N, C-alpha and C positions, 0 to 999 in steps of 0.2 A: 848666610851672609856671602857672599858676591866675592868672589879670590879674581889674582888679575887675571887666569887662565879665561871664567868665566866670562872678564867684560873683554878680552881681547876676541871671541865669540864671537862677541853682538854685533849686528850688523852694521853699517854705516853710518845710518840715519839716527840709530840706536846712538851710537855715539855720538854723533851730533846733537842730541836733543839734551845728552847727559851733562854736555860741553856744555851750555847753553843751559839748560837748568843753574849749574855751579855758576855761570857767569861769565866761562871763558870763550872768549871770540874768538870762533875757528876760518882762519884765509881760504878763500878759497883752491888756494893754491897745496894745504898741508892735506898731506895723505893719512891712509885708516891706521899707520903705525903711530902719525905724528897725534894725530887724536889721543890716539891706545895713553903714548908717551904724558902727553901733555895733561891726561883726566888723573894717569900714575902719580907724575908730580905733584899736584894738586893737594891727592887725598893722602904722598906717603904710604907706609910700608900697611898693610893687614894688621900687622903685628902693633904698631905703638897708636893705629886708627881707626878703629874696629865700626867704631858708631857711622864713619863715614864712608868706609865698605860697607855696612851693612844696612848701611839708607842708601844702598842700588839695588837692592833687593828689588825695590818697588820696580826697578827697567827690564826688570825678568819674564 
């Protein structure tokens, strides 16, 4: 299962692909942290949504 730390370490291109896969539109002015926070907001906490965070393992 991917953790928030693992997700934060992903390159920007991977974060954008993950966001796109999740149906999140990423404006050009979004920073790396904005994309990370948006993904985390969509998934919720790893304790409550284990399946969503587990599925992120495909992006490692």
